[in-house]
Every structure is written in C-alpha cells, then in structure tokens.
C-alpha positions as CSV (number, residue, x, y, z in Angstrom):
1,M,-185.7,43.3,-21.7
2,L,-182.9,41.1,-22.7
3,G,-181.5,38.4,-20.4
4,K,-178.6,36.0,-21.1
5,M,-178.1,32.3,-20.5
6,T,-174.6,31.2,-19.5
7,S,-172.8,28.0,-20.4
8,K,-174.0,26.6,-17.1
9,N,-177.7,27.3,-18.0
10,Q,-177.9,30.2,-15.6
11,I,-180.0,33.1,-16.6
12,T,-179.3,36.7,-15.7
13,I,-182.4,38.7,-14.8
14,P,-182.1,42.4,-15.6
15,K,-181.6,44.6,-12.5
16,K,-184.8,46.7,-13.3
17,I,-186.9,43.5,-12.9
18,I,-185.1,42.3,-9.8
19,E,-185.6,45.7,-8.1
20,K,-189.3,45.1,-8.3
21,I,-189.1,41.9,-6.3
22,P,-186.2,42.6,-3.9
23,D,-186.9,39.7,-1.5
24,A,-187.3,37.0,-4.1
25,K,-184.6,34.3,-3.9
26,H,-186.6,31.3,-5.2
27,F,-188.9,31.0,-8.2
28,D,-191.6,28.6,-9.3
29,I,-190.7,28.1,-13.0
30,E,-193.3,27.0,-15.6
31,F,-193.0,26.4,-19.3
32,N,-196.3,26.7,-21.3
33,D,-196.7,27.1,-25.1
34,G,-193.1,28.3,-25.5
35,I,-193.3,30.8,-22.7
36,I,-191.2,30.6,-19.5
37,T,-192.8,32.1,-16.4
38,L,-190.9,32.9,-13.2
39,N,-193.1,33.3,-10.1
40,P,-191.4,34.5,-6.9
41,V,-191.9,32.1,-4.0
42,K,-191.9,33.3,-0.4
43,F,-190.7,31.0,2.4
44,H,-191.7,31.6,6.0
45,E,-189.2,30.6,8.6
46,M,-190.8,28.5,11.3
47,T,-189.5,27.2,14.5
48,L,-190.3,23.8,15.9
49,E,-192.1,25.5,18.7
50,H,-194.3,27.4,16.2
51,I,-195.1,24.1,14.3
52,R,-196.1,22.3,17.6
53,S,-198.3,25.3,18.6
54,K,-200.1,25.1,15.2
55,M,-200.5,21.4,15.6
56,D,-202.1,21.9,19.0
57,Q,-204.4,24.6,17.6
58,L,-205.5,22.1,14.9
59,G,-205.9,19.2,17.3
60,L,-203.2,17.2,15.5
61,K,-201.1,14.6,17.3
62,E,-197.6,13.3,16.5
63,D,-199.1,10.3,14.8
64,S,-201.7,12.2,12.8
65,V,-199.6,12.1,9.6
66,A,-199.2,8.3,9.8
67,E,-202.9,7.9,10.5
68,A,-203.8,10.1,7.4
69,M,-201.4,8.1,5.2
70,Q,-203.0,4.8,6.4
71,W,-206.5,6.2,5.8
72,A,-205.5,7.4,2.3
73,R,-203.9,4.0,1.4
74,S,-207.1,2.2,2.5
75,K,-209.1,4.1,-0.1
76,K,-207.4,2.6,-3.1
C-alpha cells in the first residue's frame, strides 16, 4: 500500500492498515537496512494507588530506587 509524507514529515498510514490496529496511538519506530518498521505500543493507565500497591507487593520502599542507583554506581 502507498502512504504519503507531508512537508512536516508526517506520514499517512492507509485506513486498511489502521483498521487492523484500532487502539494504536503510539508506535515504536525502527530503521534497519533501509526498512522502516512501526510497532504499536500499548500504554496502561495506572493510578498512584495502583503503583503503591504494586510496590507493597514487591516489598519496595520509597527509597528503593535511590538505593538501587547507589548500588549500581558502586559497581563501576
């Protein structure tokens, strides 16, 4: 199928293709050996409450990220 690039570098994706991925709004774009690949990316909405619940399930504390960064930096 043929797509078109505008003067603002925007590409029109044919309707027949978009209909196969109706929920896709964002794409991971790769360029490899002259081929451009668009892979639909799904985002999951999460509330702060959901994130805190997941942290509790994993046993993470508020300072866990800082501790992990300090640990990683000490391994250089």
